[in-house]
C-alpha positions as CSV (number, residue, x, y, z in Angstrom):
1,M,242.4,19.8,-60.1
2,K,243.9,18.6,-63.4
3,Y,242.6,15.6,-65.4
4,Y,244.4,14.0,-68.3
5,T,242.6,11.7,-70.9
6,H,244.0,8.3,-71.9
7,L,243.4,7.0,-75.4
8,T,241.3,4.3,-73.9
9,N,239.1,7.0,-72.3
10,V,240.5,6.3,-68.8
11,I,240.6,9.5,-66.7
12,I,243.8,9.8,-64.7
13,K,244.4,12.3,-61.9
14,F,247.9,13.8,-61.7
15,T,248.5,15.0,-58.2
16,I,251.1,17.8,-57.5
17,C,253.1,17.1,-54.4
18,L,252.9,20.8,-53.4
19,I,249.4,20.1,-52.1
20,F,250.9,18.3,-49.1
21,P,254.1,20.3,-48.1
22,I,256.3,18.6,-45.6
23,G,258.8,21.0,-44.1
24,S,262.0,20.6,-42.1
25,Y,261.3,22.0,-38.7
26,K,264.9,22.6,-37.9
27,A,265.6,24.3,-41.2
28,Q,262.4,26.4,-40.8
29,N,263.7,27.5,-37.4
30,V,266.9,28.7,-39.2
31,I,264.8,30.8,-41.6
32,D,262.7,32.2,-38.8
33,H,265.9,33.0,-36.9
34,Q,267.2,34.9,-39.9
35,I,264.0,36.9,-40.2
36,K,264.2,37.8,-36.5
37,I,267.8,38.9,-36.8
38,T,266.9,41.1,-39.8
39,A,263.9,42.6,-37.9
40,R,266.2,43.5,-35.0
41,Q,268.8,45.0,-37.3
42,F,266.2,47.2,-39.0
43,S,264.1,47.9,-35.9
44,A,263.6,51.6,-37.0
45,D,261.4,50.3,-39.9
46,K,258.3,49.8,-37.9
47,N,256.1,48.5,-40.7
48,F,258.8,45.9,-41.7
49,C,259.1,44.7,-38.1
50,R,255.3,44.3,-37.8
51,A,255.2,42.5,-41.2
52,A,258.0,40.1,-40.0
53,G,256.1,39.4,-36.7
54,F,252.8,38.6,-38.5
55,F,254.6,36.5,-41.1
56,L,256.2,34.4,-38.3
57,D,252.8,34.0,-36.7
58,K,251.3,32.9,-40.0
59,V,248.9,35.9,-40.1
60,D,249.1,36.3,-43.9
61,D,246.7,39.2,-44.3
62,S,248.5,41.4,-41.8
63,A,251.9,40.4,-43.2
64,L,250.7,41.5,-46.7
65,I,249.4,44.9,-45.4
66,Y,252.5,45.9,-43.4
67,A,254.9,44.6,-46.0
68,G,253.1,46.7,-48.6
69,R,253.2,49.8,-46.4
70,Q,256.9,49.4,-46.0
71,L,257.5,49.0,-49.7
72,D,255.5,52.2,-50.3
73,E,257.9,54.2,-48.1
74,G,260.7,56.0,-49.8
75,Q,264.4,55.1,-49.3
76,T,263.8,51.6,-47.9
77,D,267.0,49.5,-47.5
78,P,267.4,46.8,-50.3
79,V,267.5,44.0,-47.7
80,V,264.2,45.2,-46.2
81,K,262.6,45.4,-49.7
82,D,263.7,41.8,-50.4
83,F,262.2,40.5,-47.2
84,C,259.0,42.4,-47.7
85,N,258.6,41.0,-51.2
86,Y,259.3,37.5,-49.8
87,F,256.6,37.9,-47.2
88,R,254.1,39.0,-49.8
89,G,255.1,36.3,-52.2
90,V,254.6,33.5,-49.6
91,A,251.3,35.1,-48.4
92,F,249.9,35.4,-52.0
93,K,250.9,31.8,-52.7
94,E,249.1,30.5,-49.6
95,K,246.0,32.3,-50.9
96,K,246.4,30.7,-54.4
97,M,247.0,34.1,-55.9
98,F,249.9,32.8,-58.1
99,K,250.2,35.8,-60.4
100,E,250.7,38.2,-57.6
101,S,252.9,35.8,-55.7
102,K,255.2,35.4,-58.8
103,S,255.4,39.1,-59.3
104,S,256.6,39.6,-55.7
105,F,259.1,36.8,-55.9
106,E,260.5,38.1,-59.2
107,S,261.1,41.5,-57.6
108,I,263.6,40.0,-55.1
109,N,267.3,40.7,-55.7
110,P,269.3,37.7,-57.0
111,N,271.7,38.0,-54.0
112,F,268.9,37.6,-51.5
113,I,269.9,35.3,-48.6
114,L,266.8,33.1,-49.1
115,K,267.0,33.0,-52.9
116,L,267.0,29.2,-53.1
117,K,263.7,29.1,-51.2
118,V,262.4,31.7,-53.6
119,D,263.4,29.6,-56.6
120,A,261.5,26.6,-55.1
121,F,258.4,28.7,-54.7
122,L,258.7,30.1,-58.3
123,G,259.0,26.5,-59.5
124,D,255.8,25.5,-57.7
125,I,253.9,28.5,-59.1
126,S,255.1,27.9,-62.7
127,L,254.0,24.2,-62.3
128,E,250.5,25.4,-61.1
129,Q,250.3,27.8,-64.1
130,G,251.3,25.2,-66.6
131,D,254.6,26.8,-67.4
132,F,256.5,23.5,-67.2
133,V,259.7,24.7,-68.9
134,N,260.3,27.5,-66.5
135,A,259.3,25.3,-63.6
136,I,262.1,22.8,-64.6
137,I,264.6,25.7,-64.7
138,Y,263.7,26.8,-61.2
139,F,263.6,23.3,-59.8
140,Q,267.0,22.4,-61.4
141,S,268.6,25.4,-59.8
142,V,267.5,24.1,-56.4
143,V,268.7,20.6,-57.2
144,E,272.1,21.9,-58.3
145,C,272.7,23.8,-55.1
146,N,271.8,20.7,-53.0
147,R,271.2,22.7,-49.8
148,Y,267.7,21.5,-49.0
149,D,268.0,21.4,-45.2
150,R,269.4,24.9,-44.8
151,Y,266.4,26.5,-46.6
152,G,263.6,24.2,-45.3
153,I,263.0,22.5,-48.7
154,N,261.9,18.9,-49.1
155,E,264.2,17.2,-51.6
156,D,261.5,14.7,-52.6
157,H,259.1,17.5,-53.1
158,I,261.4,19.2,-55.7
159,I,262.3,15.9,-57.4
160,H,258.7,14.8,-57.6
161,N,257.6,18.0,-59.2
162,L,260.4,17.8,-61.7
163,G,259.0,14.4,-62.6
164,L,255.5,15.9,-63.1
165,C,256.9,18.7,-65.3
166,Y,258.6,16.1,-67.6
167,L,255.4,14.0,-67.5
168,H,253.3,17.0,-68.7
169,L,255.9,17.6,-71.5
170,G,255.7,14.0,-72.6
171,L,259.4,13.2,-71.6
172,Y,258.5,9.9,-70.0
173,D,262.1,8.6,-69.4
174,K,263.0,11.7,-67.3
175,A,259.6,11.7,-65.7
176,Q,260.1,8.1,-64.6
177,Y,263.6,8.8,-63.3
178,Y,262.5,11.7,-61.1
179,L,259.2,10.1,-59.9
180,F,260.9,7.0,-58.8
181,A,263.8,9.0,-57.2
182,S,261.3,11.0,-55.2
183,L,259.4,7.8,-54.2
184,K,262.6,6.3,-52.8
185,L,263.2,9.4,-50.7
186,Q,259.6,9.3,-49.4
187,E,259.9,5.6,-48.5
188,E,263.0,6.4,-46.5
189,R,261.1,9.1,-44.6
190,K,258.1,6.8,-44.3
191,D,255.8,9.6,-45.5
192,T,252.6,7.8,-46.2
193,N,250.7,10.6,-47.9
194,A,253.6,11.5,-50.2
195,I,254.0,7.8,-51.2
196,I,250.3,7.5,-52.1
197,I,250.6,10.6,-54.3
198,S,253.7,9.2,-56.0
199,Y,252.0,5.9,-56.6
200,M,249.0,7.6,-58.3
201,D,251.3,9.9,-60.4
202,I,253.5,6.9,-61.5
203,A,250.3,5.0,-62.4
204,G,249.1,8.0,-64.5
205,M,252.5,8.0,-66.3
206,Y,252.2,4.4,-67.2
207,Y,248.7,4.9,-68.5
208,E,249.9,7.6,-70.8
209,Q,252.4,5.1,-72.2
210,Y,249.7,2.4,-72.6
211,K,251.3,0.3,-69.9
212,D,247.9,-0.6,-68.3
213,D,249.1,-3.5,-66.2
214,L,251.8,-1.4,-64.5
215,A,249.4,1.4,-64.0
216,L,246.8,-0.8,-62.4
217,N,249.4,-2.2,-60.0
218,Y,250.3,1.3,-58.7
219,Y,246.7,2.4,-58.5
220,R,246.0,-0.6,-56.3
221,K,249.1,0.1,-54.2
222,A,247.9,3.7,-53.8
223,Y,244.4,2.6,-52.8
224,Q,245.6,0.0,-50.3
225,L,248.0,2.4,-48.7
226,S,245.4,5.2,-48.6
227,K,243.4,3.2,-46.0
228,R,246.2,4.1,-43.6
229,S,245.8,7.8,-44.3
230,D,243.6,10.3,-42.5
231,N,243.6,12.7,-45.5
232,F,240.1,12.7,-47.0
233,L,241.2,14.2,-50.3
234,I,243.9,11.5,-50.9
235,R,241.4,8.7,-50.0
236,K,238.8,10.2,-52.3
237,N,241.3,10.5,-55.2
238,A,242.6,6.9,-54.7
239,A,239.0,5.6,-54.7
240,I,237.9,7.5,-57.8
241,N,241.0,6.3,-59.7
242,M,240.2,2.7,-58.9
243,A,236.6,3.3,-60.0
244,V,237.8,4.5,-63.4
245,V,240.2,1.6,-63.7
246,Q,237.5,-0.9,-62.9
247,E,235.1,0.8,-65.3
248,N,237.6,0.5,-68.1
249,N,238.0,-3.2,-67.3
250,R,234.2,-3.5,-67.6
251,N,233.9,-4.5,-63.9
252,Y,231.0,-2.1,-63.3
253,K,230.0,-3.5,-59.9
254,A,233.4,-2.9,-58.4
255,S,233.6,0.5,-60.1
256,L,230.3,1.4,-58.5
257,E,231.6,0.4,-55.1
258,Y,234.7,2.5,-55.5
259,R,232.6,5.5,-56.7
260,K,230.3,5.2,-53.6
261,E,233.4,5.1,-51.4
262,S,234.7,8.2,-53.3
263,E,231.4,10.0,-52.6
264,V,231.7,9.1,-48.9
265,W,235.1,10.7,-48.7
266,S,233.8,13.6,-50.7
267,D,231.0,14.2,-48.2
268,S,233.5,13.9,-45.3
269,L,235.7,16.4,-47.1
270,N,232.8,18.8,-47.5
271,D,231.9,18.3,-43.8
272,Q,235.5,19.0,-42.9
273,S,235.4,22.1,-45.0
274,R,232.1,23.3,-43.4
275,I,233.6,22.6,-39.9
276,W,236.6,24.5,-40.9
277,S,234.4,27.4,-42.2
278,V,232.5,27.5,-39.0
279,A,235.7,27.5,-37.0
280,Q,237.0,30.3,-39.2
281,M,233.8,32.3,-38.6
282,E,234.0,31.7,-34.9
283,K,237.6,32.7,-35.0
284,Q,236.7,35.9,-36.9
285,F,233.9,36.7,-34.5
286,A,236.3,36.2,-31.5
287,I,238.8,38.4,-33.3
288,K,236.2,41.1,-33.9
289,S,235.0,40.9,-30.3
290,K,238.6,41.1,-29.0
291,Q,239.3,44.0,-31.4
292,S,236.2,45.8,-30.2
293,E,237.4,45.4,-26.6
294,V,240.9,46.6,-27.6
295,D,239.3,49.6,-29.4
296,N,237.3,50.5,-26.3
297,L,240.4,50.2,-24.1
298,T,242.3,52.3,-26.6
299,I,239.7,55.0,-26.4
300,V,239.7,54.9,-22.6
301,N,243.5,55.1,-22.6
302,K,243.4,58.0,-25.0
303,L,241.0,59.8,-22.8
304,R,243.1,59.1,-19.7
305,T,246.2,60.2,-21.6
306,L,244.5,63.5,-22.7
307,E,243.5,64.1,-19.1
308,K,247.0,63.4,-17.8
309,N,248.5,65.7,-20.5
310,R,246.0,68.4,-19.6
311,I,247.0,68.2,-16.0
312,L,250.7,68.1,-17.0
313,Y,250.3,71.2,-19.3
314,V,248.5,73.1,-16.5
315,T,251.1,72.1,-14.0
316,V,254.0,73.0,-16.3
317,T,252.4,76.4,-17.2
318,L,251.9,77.3,-13.5
319,L,255.4,76.2,-12.8
320,I,256.8,78.3,-15.6
321,I,254.8,81.3,-14.4
322,L,256.0,80.7,-10.8
323,I,259.7,80.3,-11.9
324,G,259.3,83.4,-14.2
325,G,257.9,85.4,-11.3
326,F,260.8,84.4,-9.0
327,Y,263.3,85.1,-11.8
328,F,262.0,88.6,-12.4
329,Y,261.8,89.3,-8.7
330,Y,265.4,88.1,-8.3
331,Q,266.5,90.2,-11.2
332,N,264.9,93.3,-9.8
333,L,266.3,92.5,-6.4
334,K,269.8,92.0,-8.0
335,K,269.5,95.3,-9.9
336,G,268.4,97.0,-6.7
337,R,271.5,95.7,-4.9
338,V,273.7,96.7,-7.8
339,I,272.2,100.2,-7.8
340,M,272.7,100.5,-4.1
341,E,276.3,99.3,-4.4
342,Q,277.0,101.7,-7.2
343,K,275.4,104.5,-5.2
344,E,277.5,103.7,-2.2
345,M,280.6,103.5,-4.4
346,L,279.8,106.8,-6.0
347,S,279.2,108.4,-2.6
348,Q,282.5,107.0,-1.3
349,S,284.2,108.1,-4.5
350,N,282.8,111.6,-4.2
351,K,283.8,111.7,-0.5
352,T,287.3,110.6,-1.4
353,K,287.5,113.0,-4.3
354,D,286.4,115.9,-2.1
355,M,288.9,115.0,0.6
356,L,291.6,114.5,-2.0
357,F,291.1,117.8,-3.6
358,S,290.9,119.5,-0.2
359,I,294.3,118.0,0.8
360,V,295.8,118.6,-2.7
361,S,294.7,122.2,-2.6
362,H,296.1,122.6,0.9
363,D,299.5,121.1,-0.2
364,L,299.6,123.2,-3.3
365,R,298.9,126.3,-1.2
366,S,301.6,125.3,1.2
367,Y,304.1,124.7,-1.7
368,L,303.1,128.1,-3.3
369,N,303.5,129.9,0.1
370,S,306.8,128.3,0.6
371,L,307.9,129.3,-2.9
372,H,306.6,132.9,-2.4
373,Y,308.4,133.1,0.9
374,G,311.6,131.6,-0.6
375,H,311.5,134.1,-3.5
376,R,311.2,137.0,-1.2
377,K,314.1,135.7,0.9
378,M,316.2,135.1,-2.3
379,L,315.6,138.8,-3.4
380,N,316.7,139.9,0.0
381,D,319.8,137.8,-0.1
382,Y,320.6,138.9,-3.6
383,E,320.3,142.6,-2.6
384,N,322.6,141.9,0.4
385,Q,325.0,139.9,-1.8
386,K,324.5,136.8,0.5
387,L,325.4,134.4,-2.3
388,E,325.8,131.3,-0.2
389,M,322.4,131.7,1.4
390,L,321.0,132.5,-2.0
391,H,322.3,129.2,-3.3
392,G,320.8,127.3,-0.4
393,Q,317.5,129.0,-1.0
394,L,317.5,128.0,-4.7
395,L,318.0,124.4,-3.7
396,K,315.1,124.5,-1.4
397,S,312.9,126.1,-4.1
398,S,314.0,123.4,-6.6
399,A,313.0,120.7,-4.1
400,I,309.6,122.4,-3.5
401,V,309.0,122.5,-7.3
402,S,310.0,118.9,-7.6
403,S,307.6,117.9,-4.8
404,T,304.8,119.9,-6.4
405,Q,305.5,118.2,-9.8
406,N,305.4,114.8,-8.2
407,L,302.1,115.7,-6.5
408,L,300.6,116.7,-9.8
409,N,302.0,113.6,-11.5
410,N,300.5,111.4,-8.9
411,L,297.2,113.1,-9.2
412,L,297.2,112.7,-13.0
413,H,298.1,109.0,-12.7
414,W,295.5,108.4,-10.1
415,A,292.8,110.0,-12.4
416,L,294.0,107.8,-15.3
417,V,293.8,104.7,-13.2
418,Q,290.3,105.5,-11.9
419,T,289.1,106.1,-15.5
420,Q,291.0,103.1,-16.9
421,Q,292.8,105.2,-19.4
422,L,296.4,104.4,-18.3
423,Y,298.5,102.9,-21.1
424,F,300.0,99.6,-19.9
425,H,302.5,97.3,-21.7
426,Q,304.7,94.8,-19.9
427,E,308.2,94.0,-21.1
428,I,311.6,92.9,-19.8
429,I,313.2,95.8,-17.9
430,N,316.7,96.3,-16.4
431,V,315.9,97.5,-12.9
432,N,319.3,99.1,-12.3
433,S,319.1,101.3,-15.3
434,L,315.6,102.5,-14.5
435,V,316.5,103.3,-10.9
436,R,319.4,105.4,-11.9
437,Q,317.2,107.4,-14.2
438,V,314.7,108.1,-11.4
439,V,317.4,108.8,-8.7
440,Y,319.0,111.4,-11.0
441,N,315.9,113.6,-10.8
442,Y,315.9,113.4,-6.9
443,Q,319.5,114.2,-6.3
444,P,318.8,117.8,-5.4
445,L,316.4,116.8,-2.7
446,L,318.9,114.3,-1.4
447,D,321.6,116.9,-1.3
448,E,319.2,119.5,0.4
449,K,318.5,117.2,3.3
450,N,322.1,115.8,3.3
451,I,320.7,112.2,3.0
452,S,323.2,109.4,2.1
453,F,321.8,107.3,-0.8
454,E,323.1,103.9,-1.8
455,N,322.0,102.0,-5.0
456,K,322.8,98.3,-4.6
457,I,320.5,97.1,-7.4
458,S,322.3,94.4,-9.5
459,V,323.0,95.3,-13.1
460,K,321.7,91.7,-13.9
461,A,318.4,92.4,-12.2
462,F,315.6,92.0,-14.9
463,V,311.9,92.0,-14.3
464,Y,308.8,91.6,-16.4
465,A,306.8,94.8,-15.9
466,D,305.4,98.0,-17.5
467,Q,308.2,100.6,-17.6
468,E,306.1,103.7,-16.9
469,S,304.2,102.1,-14.0
470,L,307.6,100.8,-12.5
471,K,309.0,104.4,-12.7
472,I,305.9,105.7,-10.8
473,I,306.5,103.0,-8.1
474,V,310.2,103.8,-7.7
475,R,309.6,107.6,-7.9
476,N,306.9,107.5,-5.2
477,L,308.8,105.2,-2.9
478,L,311.9,107.3,-3.2
479,D,309.9,110.5,-2.7
480,N,308.3,109.2,0.5
481,A,311.7,107.9,1.8
482,I,313.2,111.4,1.3
483,K,310.1,113.2,2.7
484,Y,310.0,111.2,6.0
485,S,313.8,110.9,6.5
486,D,315.5,113.3,8.9
487,P,318.3,115.5,7.7
488,G,321.6,113.5,7.5
489,G,319.6,110.3,7.2
490,F,320.3,107.2,5.1
491,I,318.3,105.6,2.2
492,K,319.3,102.3,0.6
493,L,317.9,100.6,-2.6
494,Y,318.8,97.0,-3.3
495,D,317.4,93.7,-4.7
496,E,316.9,90.2,-3.5
497,I,315.2,87.0,-4.6
498,L,312.8,86.2,-1.8
499,L,310.2,84.2,-3.7
500,E,310.7,81.5,-6.4
501,K,309.3,83.4,-9.4
502,Y,309.7,86.9,-8.2
503,H,312.6,89.4,-8.1
504,S,312.2,91.8,-5.2
505,I,313.2,95.5,-5.2
506,I,313.7,96.9,-1.7
507,I,313.9,100.6,-0.6
508,E,314.9,101.1,3.0
509,D,315.2,104.3,5.1
510,K,315.9,105.2,8.7
511,G,313.1,107.8,8.9
512,K,310.0,108.3,11.0
513,G,308.4,105.0,10.1
514,M,304.7,104.2,10.3
515,S,302.2,102.5,12.7
516,A,300.5,99.2,12.1
517,E,297.2,101.0,11.5
518,Q,298.8,103.2,8.8
519,K,300.2,100.0,7.0
520,S,296.8,98.4,7.2
521,E,295.1,101.5,5.6
522,I,297.6,101.5,2.8
523,L,297.5,97.8,2.0
524,N,293.7,97.7,2.2
525,K,293.4,100.8,0.0
526,N,291.4,102.6,2.7
527,D,291.0,106.2,1.7
528,S,288.8,107.2,4.6
529,D,291.7,108.6,6.7
530,L,294.6,110.2,4.8
531,T,296.2,112.0,7.8
532,N,300.0,111.3,8.5
533,K,299.7,110.4,12.1
534,S,303.5,110.4,12.6
535,T,303.9,114.1,11.9
536,Q,300.3,115.2,12.5
537,E,300.4,116.7,9.0
538,R,297.8,116.1,6.4
539,S,298.9,114.2,3.3
540,T,297.2,112.9,0.1
541,G,298.5,109.4,0.6
542,L,298.4,109.0,-3.2
543,G,302.0,107.9,-3.5
544,L,301.7,104.5,-1.7
545,Q,298.1,104.0,-3.1
546,L,299.5,104.3,-6.6
547,C,302.4,101.9,-5.7
548,Q,299.9,99.3,-4.5
549,I,297.7,99.6,-7.6
550,M,300.6,99.6,-10.1
551,T,302.3,96.6,-8.4
552,E,299.1,94.6,-8.5
553,K,298.6,95.6,-12.2
554,N,302.1,94.1,-12.9
555,K,301.0,90.9,-11.1
556,G,303.4,91.7,-8.3
557,I,303.3,91.9,-4.5
558,L,303.9,94.9,-2.2
559,R,304.9,94.4,1.4
560,I,305.7,97.0,4.1
561,E,307.9,96.4,7.1
562,S,308.0,99.5,9.4
563,E,308.3,100.7,13.0
564,Q,307.7,104.2,14.2
565,H,310.8,106.2,14.7
566,K,313.0,103.4,13.4
567,G,312.4,103.5,9.7
568,T,310.6,101.7,6.9
569,K,311.4,98.9,4.4
570,I,309.1,98.6,1.4
571,I,309.4,95.4,-0.7
572,I,308.1,95.3,-4.3
573,S,308.2,91.8,-5.8
574,L,307.8,91.6,-9.6
575,L,307.9,88.6,-12.0
576,K,311.3,87.5,-13.1
577,A,312.2,88.0,-16.7
578,N,313.5,84.5,-17.2
579,Y,310.4,83.0,-15.6
580,V,308.1,84.7,-18.1
581,Q,310.4,83.6,-21.0
582,S,310.3,79.9,-19.9
């Protein structure tokens, strides 16, 4: 409390309106709402959110602690820093720690959303510390903004404290202006306690100016109105001021009565303080008991959590071991199946290879025997000058050599395909040109068997395929057609468009044909039976096997239409050149 001495030795008490803050409930709700919005916006900052919660619940100690922890963290957002300093400033002010409160408020950015509220607090602190000039600056900034309701600031509170600042500085005209202005606002609000305080401060102002009659009038008003107040401190101050006034007027009896009344209110105030202290102690005890209960529950929950985690870890470990065991078992089983499949494939491959080489060796021996027999006959014809027969025998020998060469080529290509070493490059090919090249090499065989051949492939027939593999296909199909055609037979090569994106090459003969079983074996790549059942002669079967493989490699389709003793039609469908280009 501050006491100021009059020249006539009268003690006058100036009362700061801050002692009795009267807030705007609606405006305070606006501030609380802004704090809640900011806390949700920065929900990741846990300490800030806790500080905001405790601040809204008026738990100053906890708000101080968590706001301080948030400020100690690195890279805190400027908005969060400002709110944390605001929480600490308000909490320190409530604890009358004005130096620390001022330091926190001054750390706030000038653009802070609640800056006007901060200026009001700094004005109150400066007034408490006796820094009246700075207090006036802060209060004036609030008055100039004139936005009291938005920030929960009492207009009469600011104006009254401005009057007190000027009173302390001895600027009585300004003090009188602001004190009476605040009194008018308080009377409009019918704020009894604030009016009493203003009466006493106005009375003190008049005493400082030696206007004792005016001062006495306002002290009496304050005293009479204090009887309607339930604030013990105000009633005590009103009574003690009247006691001083009566003592200065030498009315000692009345002064003594006022002093006794003041002591009664002082005792009531002390009793109230003791009751409040006991209540605080009971509250602290209840809090400690509750905290102890919470701590015990926390320990129990931790033990339960540890037990749950232990069970979970054991379960997960067993599950991992079980899954791992099944995984390794499955992998071993899978490897075993792969090994068995590879073993079976190798066995089948060896079987096919043995059969293939057996048949190839048989065919080669047949070709060589035929050549040997032919050469002996040619020598005999030459010695007997049978030139026409010699010419015919030469044609037969040439055909045998050509067939032998084709057999060896097929064997080579089959080996390259099996070892995946065959060079393959797809391009646009003119089918007519390629067919004419292949047919040229087979003309002697056609002439030997007196087979009529007709090439109806269009000169505009283009396909997208590998040139060498297409030659192998045409060569083998033509070779088979010649081989299984009777002397004086007919072979036709032509093209058609049977499917949307394919160009089909068709070779048709009127030879021996083949059974449905033989077609199935060829199309299913079955190497288990390579016997030509139409002639009861053994054959390698490599020709059509290679045709099937090469056609599929060119993304084409091979089809066989055949009847025994009526002939065979083999259709090779390859991608159109214009389809690939589009």
